[in-house]
PDB file of N, CA, C and O in Angstrom:
ATOM      1  N   MET A   1       4.132 -41.533 -58.332  1.00  0.00           N
ATOM      2  CA  MET A   1       4.946 -41.966 -59.456  1.00  0.00           C
ATOM      3  C   MET A   1       5.765 -43.205 -59.109  1.00  0.00           C
ATOM      4  O   MET A   1       5.901 -44.119 -59.922  1.00  0.00           O
ATOM      5  N   GLU A   2       6.312 -43.225 -57.883  1.00  0.00           N
ATOM      6  CA  GLU A   2       7.124 -44.369 -57.480  1.00  0.00           C
ATOM      7  C   GLU A   2       6.295 -45.652 -57.452  1.00  0.00           C
ATOM      8  O   GLU A   2       6.768 -46.713 -57.858  1.00  0.00           O
ATOM      9  N   MET A   3       5.051 -45.547 -56.970  1.00  0.00           N
ATOM     10  CA  MET A   3       4.208 -46.740 -56.913  1.00  0.00           C
ATOM     11  C   MET A   3       3.885 -47.244 -58.309  1.00  0.00           C
ATOM     12  O   MET A   3       3.882 -48.454 -58.537  1.00  0.00           O
ATOM     13  N   SER A   4       3.617 -46.356 -59.239  1.00  0.00           N
ATOM     14  CA  SER A   4       3.343 -46.772 -60.620  1.00  0.00           C
ATOM     15  C   SER A   4       4.562 -47.436 -61.235  1.00  0.00           C
ATOM     16  O   SER A   4       4.442 -48.436 -61.943  1.00  0.00           O
ATOM     17  N   ALA A   5       5.735 -46.880 -60.963  1.00  0.00           N
ATOM     18  CA  ALA A   5       6.972 -47.473 -61.484  1.00  0.00           C
ATOM     19  C   ALA A   5       7.200 -48.849 -60.875  1.00  0.00           C
ATOM     20  O   ALA A   5       7.579 -49.787 -61.575  1.00  0.00           O
ATOM     21  N   GLN A   6       6.970 -48.970 -59.568  1.00  0.00           N
ATOM     22  CA  GLN A   6       7.172 -50.261 -58.912  1.00  0.00           C
ATOM     23  C   GLN A   6       6.154 -51.277 -59.415  1.00  0.00           C
ATOM     24  O   GLN A   6       6.492 -52.443 -59.619  1.00  0.00           O
ATOM     25  N   LEU A   7       4.923 -50.850 -59.616  1.00  0.00           N
ATOM     26  CA  LEU A   7       3.891 -51.737 -60.146  1.00  0.00           C
ATOM     27  C   LEU A   7       4.309 -52.282 -61.503  1.00  0.00           C
ATOM     28  O   LEU A   7       4.159 -53.476 -61.762  1.00  0.00           O
ATOM     29  N   ALA A   8       4.827 -51.430 -62.365  1.00  0.00           N
ATOM     30  CA  ALA A   8       5.280 -51.874 -63.687  1.00  0.00           C
ATOM     31  C   ALA A   8       6.414 -52.895 -63.568  1.00  0.00           C
ATOM     32  O   ALA A   8       6.447 -53.868 -64.322  1.00  0.00           O
ATOM     33  N   ARG A   9       7.333 -52.687 -62.640  1.00  0.00           N
ATOM     34  CA  ARG A   9       8.437 -53.632 -62.425  1.00  0.00           C
ATOM     35  C   ARG A   9       7.913 -54.989 -61.969  1.00  0.00           C
ATOM     36  O   ARG A   9       8.360 -56.033 -62.444  1.00  0.00           O
ATOM     37  N   ILE A  10       6.954 -54.958 -61.036  1.00  0.00           N
ATOM     38  CA  ILE A  10       6.386 -56.211 -60.523  1.00  0.00           C
ATOM     39  C   ILE A  10       5.651 -56.938 -61.635  1.00  0.00           C
ATOM     40  O   ILE A  10       5.813 -58.148 -61.793  1.00  0.00           O
ATOM     41  N   GLN A  11       4.854 -56.229 -62.398  1.00  0.00           N
ATOM     42  CA  GLN A  11       4.107 -56.857 -63.492  1.00  0.00           C
ATOM     43  C   GLN A  11       5.051 -57.465 -64.522  1.00  0.00           C
ATOM     44  O   GLN A  11       4.786 -58.546 -65.046  1.00  0.00           O
ATOM     45  N   ARG A  12       6.146 -56.779 -64.813  1.00  0.00           N
ATOM     46  CA  ARG A  12       7.140 -57.293 -65.759  1.00  0.00           C
ATOM     47  C   ARG A  12       7.792 -58.573 -65.205  1.00  0.00           C
ATOM     48  O   ARG A  12       7.993 -59.540 -65.940  1.00  0.00           O
ATOM     49  N   PHE A  13       8.119 -58.568 -63.907  1.00  0.00           N
ATOM     50  CA  PHE A  13       8.712 -59.741 -63.282  1.00  0.00           C
ATOM     51  C   PHE A  13       7.754 -60.925 -63.349  1.00  0.00           C
ATOM     52  O   PHE A  13       8.165 -62.033 -63.693  1.00  0.00           O
ATOM     53  N   VAL A  14       6.490 -60.705 -63.026  1.00  0.00           N
ATOM     54  CA  VAL A  14       5.493 -61.780 -63.055  1.00  0.00           C
ATOM     55  C   VAL A  14       5.351 -62.317 -64.475  1.00  0.00           C
ATOM     56  O   VAL A  14       5.296 -63.529 -64.677  1.00  0.00           O
ATOM     57  N   ARG A  15       5.294 -61.434 -65.444  1.00  0.00           N
ATOM     58  CA  ARG A  15       5.182 -61.852 -66.848  1.00  0.00           C
ATOM     59  C   ARG A  15       6.386 -62.700 -67.268  1.00  0.00           C
ATOM     60  O   ARG A  15       6.227 -63.722 -67.935  1.00  0.00           O
ATOM     61  N   ASP A  16       7.573 -62.278 -66.880  1.00  0.00           N
ATOM     62  CA  ASP A  16       8.788 -62.967 -67.290  1.00  0.00           C
ATOM     63  C   ASP A  16       9.073 -64.247 -66.512  1.00  0.00           C
ATOM     64  O   ASP A  16       9.713 -65.158 -67.039  1.00  0.00           O
ATOM     65  N   ASN A  17       8.604 -64.330 -65.255  1.00  0.00           N
ATOM     66  CA  ASN A  17       8.955 -65.447 -64.376  1.00  0.00           C
ATOM     67  C   ASN A  17       7.771 -66.313 -63.963  1.00  0.00           C
ATOM     68  O   ASN A  17       7.965 -67.385 -63.391  1.00  0.00           O
ATOM     69  N   GLY A  18       6.569 -65.872 -64.238  1.00  0.00           N
ATOM     70  CA  GLY A  18       5.389 -66.666 -63.933  1.00  0.00           C
ATOM     71  C   GLY A  18       5.060 -66.790 -62.457  1.00  0.00           C
ATOM     72  O   GLY A  18       4.346 -67.707 -62.048  1.00  0.00           O
ATOM     73  N   ARG A  19       5.580 -65.868 -61.655  1.00  0.00           N
ATOM     74  CA  ARG A  19       5.303 -65.900 -60.217  1.00  0.00           C
ATOM     75  C   ARG A  19       5.530 -64.515 -59.626  1.00  0.00           C
ATOM     76  O   ARG A  19       6.179 -63.659 -60.226  1.00  0.00           O
ATOM     77  N   LEU A  20       4.971 -64.319 -58.424  1.00  0.00           N
ATOM     78  CA  LEU A  20       5.222 -63.076 -57.705  1.00  0.00           C
ATOM     79  C   LEU A  20       6.629 -63.060 -57.131  1.00  0.00           C
ATOM     80  O   LEU A  20       7.244 -64.106 -56.926  1.00  0.00           O
ATOM     81  N   LEU A  21       7.113 -61.893 -56.882  1.00  0.00           N
ATOM     82  CA  LEU A  21       8.398 -61.733 -56.209  1.00  0.00           C
ATOM     83  C   LEU A  21       8.242 -62.104 -54.740  1.00  0.00           C
ATOM     84  O   LEU A  21       7.167 -61.938 -54.163  1.00  0.00           O
ATOM     85  N   ASP A  22       9.306 -62.601 -54.142  1.00  0.00           N
ATOM     86  CA  ASP A  22       9.332 -62.771 -52.692  1.00  0.00           C
ATOM     87  C   ASP A  22       9.610 -61.430 -52.027  1.00  0.00           C
ATOM     88  O   ASP A  22       9.091 -61.138 -50.950  1.00  0.00           O
ATOM     89  N   SER A  23      10.435 -60.623 -52.680  1.00  0.00           N
ATOM     90  CA  SER A  23      10.751 -59.279 -52.196  1.00  0.00           C
ATOM     91  C   SER A  23      11.109 -58.414 -53.400  1.00  0.00           C
ATOM     92  O   SER A  23      11.377 -58.927 -54.486  1.00  0.00           O
ATOM     93  N   LEU A  24      11.112 -57.111 -53.198  1.00  0.00           N
ATOM     94  CA  LEU A  24      11.418 -56.197 -54.300  1.00  0.00           C
ATOM     95  C   LEU A  24      12.852 -56.326 -54.806  1.00  0.00           C
ATOM     96  O   LEU A  24      13.143 -55.937 -55.938  1.00  0.00           O
ATOM     97  N   GLN A  25      13.741 -56.861 -53.992  1.00  0.00           N
ATOM     98  CA  GLN A  25      15.135 -57.037 -54.416  1.00  0.00           C
ATOM     99  C   GLN A  25      15.239 -57.962 -55.622  1.00  0.00           C
ATOM    100  O   GLN A  25      16.212 -57.888 -56.372  1.00  0.00           O
ATOM    101  N   GLU A  26      14.259 -58.826 -55.817  1.00  0.00           N
ATOM    102  CA  GLU A  26      14.299 -59.755 -56.948  1.00  0.00           C
ATOM    103  C   GLU A  26      14.204 -59.058 -58.300  1.00  0.00           C
ATOM    104  O   GLU A  26      14.574 -59.651 -59.313  1.00  0.00           O
ATOM    105  N   THR A  27      13.727 -57.838 -58.347  1.00  0.00           N
ATOM    106  CA  THR A  27      13.651 -57.136 -59.633  1.00  0.00           C
ATOM    107  C   THR A  27      15.037 -56.765 -60.132  1.00  0.00           C
ATOM    108  O   THR A  27      15.220 -56.448 -61.307  1.00  0.00           O
ATOM    109  N   GLU A  28      16.015 -56.809 -59.229  1.00  0.00           N
ATOM    110  CA  GLU A  28      17.396 -56.452 -59.561  1.00  0.00           C
ATOM    111  C   GLU A  28      17.509 -55.039 -60.115  1.00  0.00           C
ATOM    112  O   GLU A  28      18.424 -54.719 -60.874  1.00  0.00           O
ATOM    113  N   GLU A  29      16.562 -54.207 -59.717  1.00  0.00           N
ATOM    114  CA  GLU A  29      16.592 -52.796 -60.086  1.00  0.00           C
ATOM    115  C   GLU A  29      16.711 -51.987 -58.804  1.00  0.00           C
ATOM    116  O   GLU A  29      16.485 -52.504 -57.711  1.00  0.00           O
ATOM    117  N   GLU A  30      17.061 -50.732 -58.942  1.00  0.00           N
ATOM    118  CA  GLU A  30      17.192 -49.865 -57.781  1.00  0.00           C
ATOM    119  C   GLU A  30      15.854 -49.793 -57.048  1.00  0.00           C
ATOM    120  O   GLU A  30      14.810 -49.574 -57.662  1.00  0.00           O
ATOM    121  N   LEU A  31      15.898 -49.980 -55.731  1.00  0.00           N
ATOM    122  CA  LEU A  31      14.675 -49.907 -54.933  1.00  0.00           C
ATOM    123  C   LEU A  31      14.211 -48.463 -54.839  1.00  0.00           C
ATOM    124  O   LEU A  31      15.013 -47.539 -54.711  1.00  0.00           O
ATOM    125  N   LEU A  32      12.915 -48.295 -54.906  1.00  0.00           N
ATOM    126  CA  LEU A  32      12.337 -46.964 -54.816  1.00  0.00           C
ATOM    127  C   LEU A  32      11.933 -46.698 -53.371  1.00  0.00           C
ATOM    128  O   LEU A  32      11.349 -47.559 -52.713  1.00  0.00           O
ATOM    129  N   THR A  33      12.240 -45.526 -52.893  1.00  0.00           N
ATOM    130  CA  THR A  33      11.946 -45.203 -51.499  1.00  0.00           C
ATOM    131  C   THR A  33      10.463 -44.952 -51.297  1.00  0.00           C
ATOM    132  O   THR A  33       9.770 -44.467 -52.191  1.00  0.00           O
ATOM    133  N   GLY A  34       9.994 -45.287 -50.113  1.00  0.00           N
ATOM    134  CA  GLY A  34       8.617 -45.005 -49.751  1.00  0.00           C
ATOM    135  C   GLY A  34       7.592 -45.982 -50.271  1.00  0.00           C
ATOM    136  O   GLY A  34       6.392 -45.738 -50.144  1.00  0.00           O
ATOM    137  N   VAL A  35       8.033 -47.097 -50.860  1.00  0.00           N
ATOM    138  CA  VAL A  35       7.093 -48.089 -51.393  1.00  0.00           C
ATOM    139  C   VAL A  35       7.359 -49.426 -50.713  1.00  0.00           C
ATOM    140  O   VAL A  35       8.480 -49.935 -50.722  1.00  0.00           O
ATOM    141  N   GLU A  36       6.305 -49.985 -50.123  1.00  0.00           N
ATOM    142  CA  GLU A  36       6.389 -51.286 -49.461  1.00  0.00           C
ATOM    143  C   GLU A  36       5.620 -52.307 -50.288  1.00  0.00           C
ATOM    144  O   GLU A  36       4.528 -52.018 -50.777  1.00  0.00           O
ATOM    145  N   TYR A  37       6.182 -53.486 -50.442  1.00  0.00           N
ATOM    146  CA  TYR A  37       5.576 -54.577 -51.208  1.00  0.00           C
ATOM    147  C   TYR A  37       5.309 -55.745 -50.271  1.00  0.00           C
ATOM    148  O   TYR A  37       6.187 -56.163 -49.516  1.00  0.00           O
ATOM    149  N   VAL A  38       4.071 -56.273 -50.326  1.00  0.00           N
ATOM    150  CA  VAL A  38       3.715 -57.433 -49.509  1.00  0.00           C
ATOM    151  C   VAL A  38       2.991 -58.440 -50.392  1.00  0.00           C
ATOM    152  O   VAL A  38       1.887 -58.160 -50.858  1.00  0.00           O
ATOM    153  N   PRO A  39       3.594 -59.620 -50.635  1.00  0.00           N
ATOM    154  CA  PRO A  39       2.877 -60.650 -51.387  1.00  0.00           C
ATOM    155  C   PRO A  39       1.741 -61.206 -50.529  1.00  0.00           C
ATOM    156  O   PRO A  39       1.901 -61.423 -49.328  1.00  0.00           O
ATOM    157  N   LEU A  40       0.590 -61.433 -51.168  1.00  0.00           N
ATOM    158  CA  LEU A  40      -0.585 -61.967 -50.489  1.00  0.00           C
ATOM    159  C   LEU A  40      -0.954 -63.315 -51.104  1.00  0.00           C
ATOM    160  O   LEU A  40      -0.245 -63.817 -51.975  1.00  0.00           O
ATOM    161  N   ALA A  41      -2.034 -63.884 -50.662  1.00  0.00           N
ATOM    162  CA  ALA A  41      -2.498 -65.167 -51.201  1.00  0.00           C
ATOM    163  C   ALA A  41      -3.052 -64.988 -52.613  1.00  0.00           C
ATOM    164  O   ALA A  41      -3.344 -63.873 -53.044  1.00  0.00           O
ATOM    165  N   ASP A  42      -3.187 -66.086 -53.308  1.00  0.00           N
ATOM    166  CA  ASP A  42      -3.822 -66.114 -54.630  1.00  0.00           C
ATOM    167  C   ASP A  42      -3.157 -65.215 -55.659  1.00  0.00           C
ATOM    168  O   ASP A  42      -3.840 -64.591 -56.471  1.00  0.00           O
ATOM    169  N   SER A  43      -1.844 -65.143 -55.634  1.00  0.00           N
ATOM    170  CA  SER A  43      -1.079 -64.376 -56.628  1.00  0.00           C
ATOM    171  C   SER A  43      -1.411 -62.893 -56.630  1.00  0.00           C
ATOM    172  O   SER A  43      -1.303 -62.238 -57.666  1.00  0.00           O
ATOM    173  N   THR A  44      -1.806 -62.365 -55.505  1.00  0.00           N
ATOM    174  CA  THR A  44      -2.022 -60.924 -55.394  1.00  0.00           C
ATOM    175  C   THR A  44      -0.962 -60.347 -54.468  1.00  0.00           C
ATOM    176  O   THR A  44      -0.281 -61.076 -53.747  1.00  0.00           O
ATOM    177  N   PHE A  45      -0.835 -59.032 -54.499  1.00  0.00           N
ATOM    178  CA  PHE A  45       0.128 -58.350 -53.647  1.00  0.00           C
ATOM    179  C   PHE A  45      -0.410 -56.983 -53.288  1.00  0.00           C
ATOM    180  O   PHE A  45      -1.320 -56.462 -53.933  1.00  0.00           O
ATOM    181  N   ARG A  46       0.168 -56.411 -52.246  1.00  0.00           N
ATOM    182  CA  ARG A  46      -0.198 -55.064 -51.836  1.00  0.00           C
ATOM    183  C   ARG A  46       1.017 -54.173 -51.959  1.00  0.00           C
ATOM    184  O   ARG A  46       2.128 -54.551 -51.587  1.00  0.00           O
ATOM    185  N   LEU A  47       0.788 -52.991 -52.483  1.00  0.00           N
ATOM    186  CA  LEU A  47       1.788 -51.932 -52.471  1.00  0.00           C
ATOM    187  C   LEU A  47       1.278 -50.847 -51.544  1.00  0.00           C
ATOM    188  O   LEU A  47       0.104 -50.479 -51.582  1.00  0.00           O
ATOM    189  N   ARG A  48       2.170 -50.342 -50.717  1.00  0.00           N
ATOM    190  CA  ARG A  48       1.816 -49.225 -49.837  1.00  0.00           C
ATOM    191  C   ARG A  48       2.850 -48.144 -50.072  1.00  0.00           C
ATOM    192  O   ARG A  48       4.056 -48.372 -49.975  1.00  0.00           O
ATOM    193  N   GLY A  49       2.352 -46.977 -50.380  1.00  0.00           N
ATOM    194  CA  GLY A  49       3.232 -45.839 -50.585  1.00  0.00           C
ATOM    195  C   GLY A  49       2.962 -44.777 -49.545  1.00  0.00           C
ATOM    196  O   GLY A  49       1.815 -44.527 -49.175  1.00  0.00           O
ATOM    197  N   ILE A  50       4.020 -44.158 -49.079  1.00  0.00           N
ATOM    198  CA  ILE A  50       3.894 -43.076 -48.116  1.00  0.00           C
ATOM    199  C   ILE A  50       4.408 -41.816 -48.791  1.00  0.00           C
ATOM    200  O   ILE A  50       5.567 -41.729 -49.196  1.00  0.00           O
ATOM    201  N   ILE A  51       3.514 -40.846 -48.901  1.00  0.00           N
ATOM    202  CA  ILE A  51       3.857 -39.601 -49.566  1.00  0.00           C
ATOM    203  C   ILE A  51       3.500 -38.440 -48.647  1.00  0.00           C
ATOM    204  O   ILE A  51       2.329 -38.207 -48.348  1.00  0.00           O
ATOM    205  N   ARG A  52       4.506 -37.729 -48.210  1.00  0.00           N
ATOM    206  CA  ARG A  52       4.325 -36.579 -47.319  1.00  0.00           C
ATOM    207  C   ARG A  52       3.358 -36.880 -46.176  1.00  0.00           C
ATOM    208  O   ARG A  52       2.488 -36.067 -45.863  1.00  0.00           O
ATOM    209  N   GLY A  53       3.510 -38.045 -45.556  1.00  0.00           N
ATOM    210  CA  GLY A  53       2.676 -38.396 -44.423  1.00  0.00           C
ATOM    211  C   GLY A  53       1.367 -39.070 -44.787  1.00  0.00           C
ATOM    212  O   GLY A  53       0.714 -39.643 -43.915  1.00  0.00           O
ATOM    213  N   GLY A  54       0.968 -39.018 -46.040  1.00  0.00           N
ATOM    214  CA  GLY A  54      -0.243 -39.709 -46.488  1.00  0.00           C
ATOM    215  C   GLY A  54       0.096 -41.120 -46.922  1.00  0.00           C
ATOM    216  O   GLY A  54       1.225 -41.393 -47.332  1.00  0.00           O
ATOM    217  N   VAL A  55      -0.874 -42.021 -46.834  1.00  0.00           N
ATOM    218  CA  VAL A  55      -0.655 -43.423 -47.196  1.00  0.00           C
ATOM    219  C   VAL A  55      -1.572 -43.792 -48.347  1.00  0.00           C
ATOM    220  O   VAL A  55      -2.759 -43.466 -48.344  1.00  0.00           O
ATOM    221  N   ILE A  56      -1.007 -44.475 -49.326  1.00  0.00           N
ATOM    222  CA  ILE A  56      -1.762 -44.985 -50.464  1.00  0.00           C
ATOM    223  C   ILE A  56      -1.583 -46.493 -50.481  1.00  0.00           C
ATOM    224  O   ILE A  56      -0.462 -46.989 -50.585  1.00  0.00           O
ATOM    225  N   ASP A  57      -2.683 -47.219 -50.379  1.00  0.00           N
ATOM    226  CA  ASP A  57      -2.648 -48.682 -50.449  1.00  0.00           C
ATOM    227  C   ASP A  57      -3.254 -49.127 -51.771  1.00  0.00           C
ATOM    228  O   ASP A  57      -4.278 -48.604 -52.212  1.00  0.00           O
ATOM    229  N   TYR A  58      -2.612 -50.089 -52.385  1.00  0.00           N
ATOM    230  CA  TYR A  58      -3.101 -50.665 -53.636  1.00  0.00           C
ATOM    231  C   TYR A  58      -2.938 -52.174 -53.561  1.00  0.00           C
ATOM    232  O   TYR A  58      -1.854 -52.675 -53.264  1.00  0.00           O
ATOM    233  N   VAL A  59      -4.020 -52.897 -53.832  1.00  0.00           N
ATOM    234  CA  VAL A  59      -3.977 -54.356 -53.917  1.00  0.00           C
ATOM    235  C   VAL A  59      -4.114 -54.712 -55.391  1.00  0.00           C
ATOM    236  O   VAL A  59      -4.952 -54.149 -56.095  1.00  0.00           O
ATOM    237  N   SER A  60      -3.295 -55.639 -55.852  1.00  0.00           N
ATOM    238  CA  SER A  60      -3.200 -55.923 -57.286  1.00  0.00           C
ATOM    239  C   SER A  60      -4.502 -56.421 -57.914  1.00  0.00           C
ATOM    240  O   SER A  60      -4.614 -56.452 -59.140  1.00  0.00           O
ATOM    241  N   SER A  61      -5.477 -56.805 -57.110  1.00  0.00           N
ATOM    242  CA  SER A  61      -6.767 -57.213 -57.673  1.00  0.00           C
ATOM    243  C   SER A  61      -7.632 -56.005 -58.027  1.00  0.00           C
ATOM    244  O   SER A  61      -8.682 -56.160 -58.651  1.00  0.00           O
ATOM    245  N   GLN A  62      -7.203 -54.805 -57.635  1.00  0.00           N
ATOM    246  CA  GLN A  62      -7.924 -53.575 -57.953  1.00  0.00           C
ATOM    247  C   GLN A  62      -7.518 -53.080 -59.343  1.00  0.00           C
ATOM    248  O   GLN A  62      -6.415 -53.365 -59.808  1.00  0.00           O
ATOM    249  N   PRO A  63      -8.409 -52.340 -60.003  1.00  0.00           N
ATOM    250  CA  PRO A  63      -8.001 -51.700 -61.260  1.00  0.00           C
ATOM    251  C   PRO A  63      -6.886 -50.676 -60.995  1.00  0.00           C
ATOM    252  O   PRO A  63      -6.880 -50.018 -59.954  1.00  0.00           O
ATOM    253  N   VAL A  64      -5.969 -50.550 -61.914  1.00  0.00           N
ATOM    254  CA  VAL A  64      -4.849 -49.609 -61.774  1.00  0.00           C
ATOM    255  C   VAL A  64      -5.355 -48.179 -61.631  1.00  0.00           C
ATOM    256  O   VAL A  64      -4.709 -47.358 -60.982  1.00  0.00           O
ATOM    257  N   GLU A  65      -6.487 -47.878 -62.222  1.00  0.00           N
ATOM    258  CA  GLU A  65      -7.045 -46.538 -62.129  1.00  0.00           C
ATOM    259  C   GLU A  65      -7.298 -46.133 -60.673  1.00  0.00           C
ATOM    260  O   GLU A  65      -7.206 -44.954 -60.333  1.00  0.00           O
ATOM    261  N   GLU A  66      -7.619 -47.116 -59.807  1.00  0.00           N
ATOM    262  CA  GLU A  66      -7.836 -46.809 -58.395  1.00  0.00           C
ATOM    263  C   GLU A  66      -6.551 -46.338 -57.732  1.00  0.00           C
ATOM    264  O   GLU A  66      -6.582 -45.443 -56.887  1.00  0.00           O
ATOM    265  N   LEU A  67      -5.431 -46.925 -58.102  1.00  0.00           N
ATOM    266  CA  LEU A  67      -4.139 -46.480 -57.577  1.00  0.00           C
ATOM    267  C   LEU A  67      -3.906 -45.027 -57.978  1.00  0.00           C
ATOM    268  O   LEU A  67      -3.533 -44.201 -57.145  1.00  0.00           O
ATOM    269  N   ARG A  68      -4.119 -44.726 -59.216  1.00  0.00           N
ATOM    270  CA  ARG A  68      -3.893 -43.359 -59.696  1.00  0.00           C
ATOM    271  C   ARG A  68      -4.822 -42.369 -59.011  1.00  0.00           C
ATOM    272  O   ARG A  68      -4.386 -41.288 -58.613  1.00  0.00           O
ATOM    273  N   GLN A  69      -6.091 -42.719 -58.867  1.00  0.00           N
ATOM    274  CA  GLN A  69      -7.044 -41.817 -58.241  1.00  0.00           C
ATOM    275  C   GLN A  69      -6.731 -41.614 -56.769  1.00  0.00           C
ATOM    276  O   GLN A  69      -6.828 -40.496 -56.263  1.00  0.00           O
ATOM    277  N   ASP A  70      -6.352 -42.689 -56.071  1.00  0.00           N
ATOM    278  CA  ASP A  70      -5.977 -42.559 -54.663  1.00  0.00           C
ATOM    279  C   ASP A  70      -4.780 -41.631 -54.507  1.00  0.00           C
ATOM    280  O   ASP A  70      -4.737 -40.825 -53.577  1.00  0.00           O
ATOM    281  N   ALA A  71      -3.816 -41.738 -55.399  1.00  0.00           N
ATOM    282  CA  ALA A  71      -2.637 -40.872 -55.339  1.00  0.00           C
ATOM    283  C   ALA A  71      -3.031 -39.415 -55.546  1.00  0.00           C
ATOM    284  O   ALA A  71      -2.548 -38.532 -54.838  1.00  0.00           O
ATOM    285  N   VAL A  72      -3.897 -39.167 -56.503  1.00  0.00           N
ATOM    286  CA  VAL A  72      -4.368 -37.798 -56.754  1.00  0.00           C
ATOM    287  C   VAL A  72      -5.092 -37.273 -55.520  1.00  0.00           C
ATOM    288  O   VAL A  72      -4.885 -36.127 -55.121  1.00  0.00           O
ATOM    289  N   ASN A  73      -5.936 -38.099 -54.916  1.00  0.00           N
ATOM    290  CA  ASN A  73      -6.685 -37.672 -53.730  1.00  0.00           C
ATOM    291  C   ASN A  73      -5.766 -37.317 -52.573  1.00  0.00           C
ATOM    292  O   ASN A  73      -5.985 -36.308 -51.903  1.00  0.00           O
ATOM    293  N   VAL A  74      -4.743 -38.125 -52.325  1.00  0.00           N
ATOM    294  CA  VAL A  74      -3.820 -37.859 -51.217  1.00  0.00           C
ATOM    295  C   VAL A  74      -3.067 -36.574 -51.468  1.00  0.00           C
ATOM    296  O   VAL A  74      -2.951 -35.745 -50.565  1.00  0.00           O
ATOM    297  N   VAL A  75      -2.557 -36.386 -52.660  1.00  0.00           N
ATOM    298  CA  VAL A  75      -1.800 -35.155 -52.974  1.00  0.00           C
ATOM    299  C   VAL A  75      -2.713 -33.940 -52.879  1.00  0.00           C
ATOM    300  O   VAL A  75      -2.303 -32.905 -52.353  1.00  0.00           O
ATOM    301  N   THR A  76      -3.942 -34.044 -53.377  1.00  0.00           N
ATOM    302  CA  THR A  76      -4.886 -32.930 -53.339  1.00  0.00           C
ATOM    303  C   THR A  76      -5.223 -32.554 -51.898  1.00  0.00           C
ATOM    304  O   THR A  76      -5.240 -31.370 -51.561  1.00  0.00           O
ATOM    305  N   LEU A  77      -5.491 -33.540 -51.047  1.00  0.00           N
ATOM    306  CA  LEU A  77      -5.804 -33.262 -49.653  1.00  0.00           C
ATOM    307  C   LEU A  77      -4.648 -32.622 -48.933  1.00  0.00           C
ATOM    308  O   LEU A  77      -4.857 -31.763 -48.076  1.00  0.00           O
ATOM    309  N   GLN A  78      -3.431 -33.017 -49.255  1.00  0.00           N
ATOM    310  CA  GLN A  78      -2.254 -32.449 -48.590  1.00  0.00           C
ATOM    311  C   GLN A  78      -2.024 -31.007 -49.007  1.00  0.00           C
ATOM    312  O   GLN A  78      -1.436 -30.225 -48.260  1.00  0.00           O
ATOM    313  N   ARG A  79      -2.475 -30.664 -50.169  1.00  0.00           N
ATOM    314  CA  ARG A  79      -2.336 -29.285 -50.629  1.00  0.00           C
ATOM    315  C   ARG A  79      -3.443 -28.400 -50.060  1.00  0.00           C
ATOM    316  O   ARG A  79      -3.397 -27.177 -50.184  1.00  0.00           O
ATOM    317  N   GLY A  80      -4.436 -29.029 -49.436  1.00  0.00           N
ATOM    318  CA  GLY A  80      -5.536 -28.262 -48.855  1.00  0.00           C
ATOM    319  C   GLY A  80      -6.630 -27.941 -49.831  1.00  0.00           C
ATOM    320  O   GLY A  80      -7.478 -27.091 -49.561  1.00  0.00           O
ATOM    321  N   THR A  81      -6.624 -28.614 -50.975  1.00  0.00           N
ATOM    322  CA  THR A  81      -7.651 -28.403 -51.980  1.00  0.00           C
ATOM    323  C   THR A  81      -8.744 -29.436 -51.785  1.00  0.00           C
ATOM    324  O   THR A  81      -8.444 -30.628 -51.722  1.00  0.00           O
ATOM    325  N   PRO A  82     -10.017 -29.018 -51.686  1.00  0.00           N
ATOM    326  CA  PRO A  82     -11.101 -29.994 -51.501  1.00  0.00           C
ATOM    327  C   PRO A  82     -11.303 -30.889 -52.689  1.00  0.00           C
ATOM    328  O   PRO A  82     -12.180 -31.753 -52.668  1.00  0.00           O
TER     329      PRO A  82
END
């Protein structure tokens, strides 16, 4: 959930300012724990979320559905469900 919320904040910032953030502090919103933001080349960025020891990586060039599916997979594996 935190990664989806952070993604929405970043997308809103890009829409309003026409550029990527240098850091998450630029959103001027409360920082969400467990989410790392790294700007990359070509107007892309990576979000990394750590949830109960599992890691979810999302690069902005990927469809958002991949972020959601990766999150479901990590939570499912941690619960011990195949």
